[in-house]
Backbone bond lengths (Angstrom), bond angles and torsions (degrees), N, CA, C in turn:
res aa  C-N    CA-C-N  psi(-1)  N-CA   C-N-CA  omega(-1)  CA-C   N-CA-C  phi
1 M - - - 1.502 - - 1.555 108.12 -
2 K 1.312 119.99 -38.58 1.464 126.10 -176.42 1.529 104.93 -61.39
3 A 1.370 118.25 -45.31 1.396 118.58 -175.92 1.542 113.17 -65.94
4 L 1.283 117.06 -30.84 1.481 119.99 -176.71 1.466 113.44 -97.47
5 S 1.320 116.77 6.87 1.513 120.57 -178.42 1.480 111.53 -81.62
6 H 1.293 119.72 -5.81 1.529 120.91 174.42 1.491 107.31 -121.61
7 P 1.388 115.76 132.30 1.517 120.24 -179.04 1.482 113.55 -60.01
8 L 1.336 120.90 -35.22 1.476 119.17 177.61 1.499 113.09 -65.14
9 R 1.284 121.84 -33.09 1.453 126.29 -178.83 1.488 105.86 -71.45
10 V 1.327 122.65 -39.74 1.494 127.32 173.82 1.541 111.09 -58.93
11 R 1.251 114.93 -46.82 1.482 116.25 177.33 1.517 114.99 -68.28
12 M 1.337 116.04 -36.17 1.498 119.55 172.67 1.517 112.28 -63.88
13 L 1.314 117.38 -42.48 1.534 120.69 -178.68 1.544 106.18 -66.57
14 T 1.347 117.24 -41.96 1.491 118.19 179.63 1.507 111.22 -55.68
15 L 1.354 116.68 -48.10 1.499 117.50 178.66 1.536 113.91 -65.93
16 L 1.364 113.29 -37.46 1.439 117.43 -177.56 1.501 115.09 -71.45
17 N 1.400 116.15 -17.39 1.418 122.12 172.33 1.580 111.84 -75.40
18 Q 1.307 113.41 -18.52 1.491 119.01 -177.60 1.486 112.83 -98.57
19 K 1.414 116.58 -21.84 1.465 118.70 -175.97 1.462 108.23 -167.17
20 V 1.305 116.56 163.63 1.470 125.28 171.47 1.515 107.45 -82.90
21 A 1.314 118.84 131.79 1.457 122.54 177.96 1.551 112.87 -151.16
22 S 1.259 110.43 159.62 1.551 119.45 -179.38 1.540 107.35 -93.91
23 P 1.294 117.14 162.48 1.451 119.23 178.71 1.549 110.11 -61.60
24 S 1.350 115.42 -33.97 1.428 121.23 -179.27 1.587 108.80 -65.39
25 E 1.273 117.57 -43.57 1.471 120.52 178.14 1.484 110.88 -65.62
26 L 1.306 119.50 -40.03 1.410 126.09 -177.34 1.573 106.57 -68.48
27 A 1.275 121.10 -41.82 1.413 124.10 178.19 1.506 111.85 -59.81
28 D 1.309 115.91 -43.15 1.495 120.93 177.21 1.561 110.72 -65.08
29 E 1.344 114.75 -45.86 1.415 116.82 -176.78 1.576 113.95 -68.90
30 L 1.308 111.05 -37.54 1.501 114.50 -179.36 1.556 114.40 -91.62
31 D 1.314 114.32 2.47 1.466 120.08 178.33 1.490 109.27 55.07
32 E 1.380 117.57 49.66 1.479 120.63 178.65 1.564 103.84 -127.60
33 P 1.342 113.36 155.92 1.429 119.50 172.39 1.477 116.01 -56.54
34 L 1.343 122.60 136.57 1.382 125.07 -177.81 1.519 113.28 -58.38
35 G 1.358 116.59 -35.52 1.439 120.90 179.43 1.528 112.37 -65.23
36 N 1.332 118.04 -34.74 1.467 121.57 179.10 1.561 107.76 -71.04
37 V 1.356 117.93 -44.89 1.425 120.25 178.82 1.473 111.93 -62.00
38 S 1.325 117.48 -44.62 1.466 121.87 -177.75 1.533 110.45 -60.61
39 Y 1.363 114.89 -42.69 1.480 120.16 179.28 1.565 110.07 -61.12
40 H 1.326 115.18 -46.73 1.462 117.43 -175.67 1.563 109.55 -71.88
41 M 1.384 117.77 -29.19 1.481 118.15 178.04 1.533 107.60 -67.76
42 R 1.313 120.08 -41.73 1.452 120.01 176.69 1.478 110.54 -59.85
43 F 1.334 118.11 -40.84 1.487 122.84 -178.37 1.574 107.86 -64.71
44 L 1.322 119.47 -40.28 1.415 121.47 175.96 1.492 112.55 -68.61
45 A 1.294 118.36 -37.04 1.459 119.08 178.44 1.509 110.57 -69.38
46 D 1.318 117.95 -35.46 1.538 120.98 178.88 1.575 108.34 -63.97
47 L 1.300 113.01 -31.89 1.503 116.85 -179.40 1.463 113.00 -87.70
48 E 1.339 117.75 -1.98 1.456 124.84 -179.98 1.540 112.93 64.32
49 M 1.333 113.37 37.73 1.430 120.77 177.64 1.612 110.00 -94.09
50 V 1.301 114.03 -22.72 1.461 121.87 177.62 1.463 107.66 -131.31
51 K 1.338 119.09 158.07 1.437 127.28 172.56 1.532 112.30 -130.68
52 L 1.292 114.89 144.63 1.435 123.32 175.47 1.564 106.55 -71.42
53 V 1.321 118.71 126.46 1.431 121.13 179.30 1.540 114.91 -108.81
54 R 1.321 113.35 -26.43 1.499 118.63 176.36 1.493 109.93 -167.00
55 T 1.363 111.68 163.93 1.508 119.96 176.50 1.491 102.79 -127.89
56 E 1.377 113.47 154.68 1.447 119.56 173.23 1.561 109.59 -148.30
57 P 1.361 113.67 133.67 1.490 117.48 -178.71 1.570 108.17 -64.00
58 R 1.287 117.95 136.13 1.451 125.48 179.48 1.542 108.85 -138.59
59 R 1.301 121.55 112.53 1.511 126.02 174.30 1.478 112.59 39.15
60 G 1.369 116.41 54.41 1.423 117.70 174.61 1.553 114.10 86.59
61 A 1.224 117.30 0.20 1.498 121.96 -178.23 1.508 108.41 -129.51
62 V 1.332 117.62 -179.43 1.453 123.79 179.24 1.529 106.79 -121.82
63 E 1.340 114.15 122.13 1.452 118.55 178.58 1.568 106.57 -93.83
64 H 1.304 115.34 132.65 1.442 125.35 179.65 1.471 114.33 -100.92
65 Y 1.304 120.90 129.63 1.454 126.97 -174.75 1.515 107.91 -115.69
66 Y 1.381 112.48 129.45 1.454 118.19 -174.13 1.576 109.24 -123.13
67 E 1.366 110.93 162.26 1.521 117.39 172.16 1.504 103.09 -137.36
68 A 1.362 111.74 154.14 1.511 119.72 -178.52 1.557 106.07 -79.79
69 L 1.394 113.19 139.78 1.476 118.31 172.94 1.551 110.36 -96.08
70 E 1.274 118.99 -15.60 1.453 122.76 -177.54 1.482 105.89 -140.93
71 P 1.365 119.13 138.48 1.442 120.08 170.15 1.513 114.49 -66.83
72 P 1.316 118.69 154.52 1.446 119.32 -179.84 1.491 113.87 -80.81
73 L 1.328 114.94 69.47 1.460 120.42 -178.24 1.551 109.27 -116.82
74 I 1.294 112.39 143.20 1.478 124.03 175.05 1.430 108.85 -110.94
75 S 1.317 117.95 124.89 1.455 118.68 177.52 1.496 112.12 -67.56
76 D 1.319 117.88 161.61 1.447 123.17 179.15 1.552 108.98 -57.85
77 A 1.335 116.63 -45.49 1.486 120.99 -179.97 1.525 112.17 -62.20
78 D 1.382 116.35 -39.94 1.448 116.18 178.99 1.523 111.60 -74.47
79 W 1.271 119.00 -33.66 1.475 122.35 173.66 1.458 112.60 -57.48
80 A 1.347 116.71 -43.32 1.433 121.73 -179.39 1.516 112.74 -61.24
81 Q 1.409 113.70 -28.04 1.446 116.77 -174.72 1.545 110.99 -89.27
82 L 1.340 120.98 -5.51 1.413 125.04 179.46 1.534 108.70 -75.36
83 P 1.338 117.30 146.69 1.445 119.98 174.56 1.587 107.86 -63.44
84 V 1.266 118.75 150.96 1.426 123.28 178.62 1.526 111.79 -55.85
85 A 1.345 115.80 -42.58 1.438 117.67 -179.11 1.539 111.27 -62.23
86 L 1.248 120.96 -38.66 1.503 122.18 173.97 1.464 112.92 -66.18
87 R 1.330 115.47 -41.63 1.509 116.70 -179.50 1.552 108.96 -61.76
88 R 1.413 114.93 -39.99 1.440 116.77 176.10 1.479 115.99 -62.99
89 S 1.350 114.96 -41.31 1.485 121.58 -179.25 1.554 108.29 -63.65
90 L 1.304 119.67 -46.18 1.464 123.77 178.61 1.472 110.95 -62.97
91 S 1.300 117.66 -44.29 1.472 120.84 176.57 1.499 114.43 -62.07
92 D 1.351 115.58 -42.75 1.411 120.01 177.82 1.510 112.52 -62.19
93 S 1.338 114.51 -41.57 1.449 118.48 176.66 1.484 114.99 -64.63
94 T 1.265 116.63 -43.14 1.427 123.63 177.73 1.589 111.21 -62.53
95 L 1.326 113.32 -44.79 1.475 118.59 179.78 1.573 110.01 -65.30
96 G 1.356 116.73 -35.29 1.438 120.11 170.25 1.531 113.46 -60.69
97 D 1.240 114.74 -46.37 1.541 117.89 175.96 1.509 111.10 -58.05
98 I 1.356 114.46 -43.86 1.505 118.44 -179.85 1.494 111.98 -58.71
99 A 1.391 112.75 -44.98 1.446 117.71 -178.96 1.580 111.97 -63.21
100 R 1.305 116.74 -38.81 1.429 122.51 177.09 1.524 110.89 -66.43
101 D 1.348 117.32 -41.82 1.456 125.03 178.46 1.562 107.66 -60.38
102 L 1.313 115.65 -48.40 1.491 119.59 178.56 1.442 112.95 -58.58
103 R 1.355 117.84 -50.22 1.465 119.92 -179.09 1.509 110.86 -59.75
104 G 1.356 115.63 -44.05 1.472 116.41 -177.08 1.539 111.11 -69.03
105 A 1.308 117.60 -36.44 1.471 119.89 176.91 1.555 110.46 -64.30
106 G 1.325 116.81 -42.01 1.413 120.53 179.62 1.526 111.50 -61.00
107 E 1.336 116.29 -43.38 1.457 120.63 -178.87 1.529 110.81 -71.52
108 A 1.276 120.35 -26.12 1.491 123.47 -177.87 1.540 112.62 -98.08
109 G 1.332 118.03 6.61 1.473 118.63 -178.89 1.475 113.67 76.58
110 G 1.271 118.33 26.81 1.504 124.94 -174.96 1.561 111.71 -73.14
111 F 1.328 116.42 -6.98 1.509 119.05 179.27 1.589 109.69 -111.73
112 D 1.350 112.77 15.44 1.458 117.38 -176.70 1.543 114.11 -83.62
113 R 1.298 115.51 -23.05 1.515 119.23 179.02 1.484 113.32 -53.17
114 E 1.248 118.42 138.49 1.549 116.96 -179.10 1.497 108.10 -76.84
115 N 1.312 124.33 -14.13 1.427 119.76 179.68 1.491 112.74 -114.43
116 M 1.412 115.89 26.84 1.475 115.75 172.17 1.493 110.82 -77.38
117 H 1.313 117.15 173.55 1.445 119.64 -175.48 1.522 113.30 -138.94
118 V 1.293 114.86 132.49 1.508 123.63 174.13 1.461 109.21 -138.55
119 S 1.333 119.61 120.39 1.438 124.19 176.05 1.498 111.05 -134.66
120 R 1.264 114.74 153.73 1.470 122.99 173.47 1.533 108.54 -150.40
121 V 1.281 116.52 125.65 1.435 119.60 178.31 1.580 107.62 -143.28
122 A 1.315 115.95 134.42 1.439 123.25 176.30 1.544 105.63 -95.61
123 L 1.314 114.90 137.83 1.458 122.90 -177.28 1.499 110.57 -127.98
124 S 1.278 118.32 156.79 1.431 121.87 168.86 1.498 109.18 -120.51
125 L 1.300 117.86 111.86 1.470 123.29 -167.89 1.551 109.98 -119.93
126 D 1.317 112.19 156.92 1.483 117.11 166.24 1.553 108.98 -98.86
127 D 1.295 121.25 177.93 1.468 125.79 -177.24 1.551 111.27 -54.84
128 E 1.334 116.89 -41.28 1.490 117.07 -174.95 1.535 108.37 -72.89
129 A 1.319 117.93 -36.07 1.477 119.33 178.98 1.526 109.50 -71.29
130 W 1.316 116.84 -36.93 1.513 117.73 175.31 1.499 112.65 -57.84
131 D 1.326 115.12 -42.74 1.450 119.51 -177.44 1.491 110.11 -71.09
132 E 1.316 119.43 -36.27 1.445 123.81 178.06 1.528 110.95 -63.72
133 L 1.348 116.85 -44.10 1.427 120.37 -178.93 1.510 109.89 -68.56
134 S 1.333 116.66 -38.65 1.484 119.22 178.62 1.495 109.97 -62.68
135 S 1.278 120.07 -42.38 1.419 125.09 179.37 1.542 111.84 -63.20
136 L 1.390 112.91 -42.86 1.451 118.08 176.93 1.522 110.58 -59.29
137 L 1.306 119.54 -44.64 1.489 122.94 -179.22 1.538 110.48 -64.74
138 S 1.373 114.66 -41.00 1.475 115.25 177.97 1.543 112.02 -60.42
139 G 1.329 112.73 -38.88 1.535 115.90 178.40 1.461 111.37 -66.92
140 L 1.332 115.40 -36.01 1.501 117.36 179.57 1.534 112.97 -66.17
141 L 1.346 113.72 -36.64 1.458 124.49 173.21 1.452 112.30 -59.53
142 E 1.343 118.00 -45.73 1.420 122.61 179.21 1.534 111.74 -66.65
143 R 1.380 116.16 -37.44 1.436 120.78 177.39 1.524 109.48 -66.45
144 A 1.393 120.80 -41.43 1.414 124.19 -179.94 1.553 109.20 -60.77
145 R 1.373 115.51 -42.32 1.451 118.35 177.48 1.494 110.26 -59.66
146 G 1.321 120.46 -38.85 1.458 120.91 177.36 1.515 113.50 -66.69
147 I 1.344 117.13 -34.53 1.481 120.68 177.19 1.491 107.95 -68.45
148 Q 1.319 118.46 -36.95 1.527 122.08 175.48 1.493 111.03 -60.49
149 D 1.355 117.35 -45.07 1.458 121.93 178.45 1.519 111.80 -59.82
150 D 1.370 115.05 -45.83 1.493 122.17 -179.42 1.556 108.93 -60.49
151 A 1.392 114.81 -45.53 1.411 119.92 -178.63 1.567 110.64 -62.38
152 N 1.255 115.69 -41.37 1.418 119.39 -179.96 1.550 111.92 -61.78
153 K 1.342 117.50 -42.21 1.508 122.41 176.42 1.503 110.47 -61.10
154 R 1.354 117.72 -47.49 1.512 123.43 -179.05 1.491 109.64 -63.06
155 R 1.373 119.11 -40.61 1.442 120.17 179.65 1.475 114.88 -68.14
156 K 1.361 115.37 -35.70 1.416 118.97 174.24 1.493 114.98 -62.00
157 K 1.376 114.34 -36.51 1.474 117.80 177.91 1.496 113.86 -72.80
158 T 1.403 113.05 -43.43 1.458 119.97 -172.35 1.487 117.65 -94.52
159 G 1.334 117.76 -15.11 1.418 123.78 -174.01 1.576 116.06 66.39
160 Q 1.348 111.35 11.27 1.454 115.32 176.84 1.558 111.16 -62.73
161 P 1.298 116.21 138.91 1.470 118.29 -177.67 1.549 111.14 -68.52
162 A 1.286 116.43 156.27 1.512 122.01 179.29 1.501 106.06 -80.20
163 I 1.384 110.66 150.86 1.503 117.21 170.21 1.520 104.28 -105.02
164 P 1.286 120.27 107.87 1.392 121.34 -179.61 1.479 108.88 -61.68
165 T 1.392 114.11 124.42 1.474 122.07 -169.26 1.523 106.74 -135.95
166 T 1.316 114.10 141.47 1.492 119.85 178.50 1.500 105.18 -124.41
167 L 1.312 117.45 128.74 1.464 126.20 172.96 1.494 109.06 -110.83
168 V 1.301 118.08 120.40 1.418 121.97 176.78 1.534 110.57 -113.50
169 L 1.326 117.74 123.94 1.400 122.31 175.13 1.526 108.67 -116.56
170 L 1.292 121.45 123.43 1.440 125.11 179.04 1.506 111.96 -127.58
171 Q 1.286 118.32 129.67 1.415 121.21 169.16 1.484 104.67 -134.29
172 F 1.251 118.13 114.88 1.426 122.01 -177.29 1.564 113.19 -142.81
173 E 1.285 113.47 154.94 1.466 120.08 -177.59 1.566 109.79 -86.78
174 G 1.286 119.32 136.03 1.433 122.06 178.98 1.502 113.18 105.16
175 G 1.284 116.25 -143.44 1.435 121.94 -173.65 1.473 110.25 92.10
176 R 1.368 114.85 -163.75 1.469 119.81 179.03 1.518 112.80 -62.15
177 A 1.312 114.38 145.57 1.452 116.99 177.60 1.520 114.16 -73.18
178 A 1.391 112.77 -30.22 1.466 118.40 -179.48 1.498 108.66 -75.22
179 P 1.326 121.55 137.72 1.415 124.05 178.24 1.523 109.39 -68.19
180 A 1.429 113.33 143.66 1.472 116.65 179.16 1.540 106.86 -77.54
181 K 1.342 109.28 171.84 1.471 115.00 170.08 1.424 112.53 -74.01
182 T 1.281 119.84 170.15 1.481 123.64 178.92 1.545 107.76 -54.71
183 A 1.354 114.23 151.17 1.448 118.27 -178.97 1.582 109.84 -50.22
184 Q 1.319 112.18 140.84 1.479 117.18 -174.14 1.486 106.03 -111.38
185 R 1.304 120.09 146.64 1.463 122.21 178.40 1.510 103.82 -126.26
186 S 1.292 113.91 134.73 1.510 124.23 179.86 1.520 104.92 -117.64
């Protein structure tokens, strides 16, 4: 929980689950000061959330490259224990990342694949249905992580390049009062 209690660490772990990177590279990609990223990288290393995988000499210094050991996920039980202010802060940070991802994907043609997927559906649920849907999404996330692991193994063997992919799962209370159309697939 300490590792995930700061939005920058969550963003760093998200990237380090996708690739090996140095604090300098992360600072550039996240548009954050190198000192902040380096501080949080040491914090993550102390908590054994990242590990040093290699070093390279750079202009009279040594650049350190890290990978994540754990994905930046908070269990439902841990989430329930967080103060509401921290839940809101983490949610706001994640939604900001999603907005940036969507904007970047739109600019780069990320929605051009014929088998990409976009859906939105408004539901009216009771407590039991809410819990069932939440559990279903948690299971889907676990399955997606397994697919990522399988892809990493195949890419290691074949050298095939990665397809940068973002999966966004949202279940939230509220939204528009008017029901949405049936789920749409693009």
